[in-house]
C-alpha angles and dihedrals in degrees: 000000000000118000109207132167109179111169117199133180106211126188129184135166141213118268111271089005091277111181096234105137098085117165098267094046098037097065093043089054093045090053091048092050091048092048095047092046092051092051089051093047096252113142112220111187097181136356133179139141147187126232099295107020145038134220121204132183108202142159123222123219121228092265098045128093124206092232093054093045092050090047089052095047096045098035099048094043094049090047090051093045092052092046100043111024101065095238123196089215136010114290118221138173115225113263095238128071137179123230133170133174116252128213114234088235092068099041094107091054093048091049090051091048091052092044092054099050095125091052093043092053093056084076104025132045122226090250092052090049092047094048090047091054091046091053097039093053096043101254090121125041116218122227091230 
């Protein structure tokens, strides 16, 4: 048996930054994602979002790939949303996502960050947050 603990902080947005995750919808979608992930053997430790994006702290098993897990989470949830939420137009998640590995020593801080998304976004836009992640984790190189 393989013993694997592979913590990842994953973030993805709605297509065209549509502000879809309003309070009533957001928690229904979060519960759906958790339920589907559990059935598929994906361990989600914490998940939350704000209007146009979601944050998820998850751990992959030895036989799971990040690409497949993100495809499952985004694909099944968008299919369910379009089928069950009486949408005026087709709902889609953006194709891209952000994911970084997380040290067990900072798990409590990441959980708290994800938990407080609504509070966090009173000061910071989704684009500011996204660009900050991209720079902090070396996906963008600063001119300075």
